[in-house]
N, C-alpha and C positions, 0 to 999 in steps of 0.2 A: 504494500500500500504506500502511495506517495504522500508525503506530508508537505504542507505548504507553510512557509514561515510568514511572519507579519508583513515583510516587505513585498513578497510576491502577491499576497492578498491585497495590499494597498495599491500596488501597480495595476492589478486587474480591476479594482474598483475605480481608479482614476481613468483608466482606459474606457471603461463602460460609461462613466459620466461624461467624458469628453466626446465620445461617439454620439451619445444622446443629445448633447448640446449642439454639435455640428449638424446632426440630422434635422433638428428642429429649425435651424437657421436657413437651411437650403431648400425647404419645402414650399416656399412662397410661389403661388401660381397667379396671384392677382397682379395687375399692372397698376402703376401709380397714376393718380389723377393729375393731369396737367392743368395749368391755369386757363388754357384755351378750351378745355373740355366743356361740352354743352351742359353737363350737370352742374358745373360751377356757375354758369350764366343763369341757369334755372333757379338755383338757390339764391343768388344775388337778387334776382327779380322778385322773389318771394320774401326777402328780408324786410322787416319793418324799419322804416326810416322816419325821423322827425323832420327832416328837411333843413335843420339848423346845423351850421358848422361853426367852429371857433378856431381862430388862428392864434398860435402861441409862438413866442420867440424863445428859442432855446440857445443857451450859451454854455459851452463846455468849460468847466473850471476844475482845477486840481482839488481833490478831496483833502481836507485837513482834519486831523483828529481834534476832538473837543478838549482833550487833555494836553497841557503844555509839555 
């Protein structure tokens, strides 16, 4: 009877976990939705809008800590 030590068992577990992670990542069959997709235009047309917009001026500044 063959005996397995802890390292062999750990390697087998890591191999099984890695294989399952990789197989989960490569099974995507759906395509990504592009901004020009008609579904995006349809959702935009159905979105509720107030008709009001506001303009803000943003200026980038260096962040300073409150403590000296």
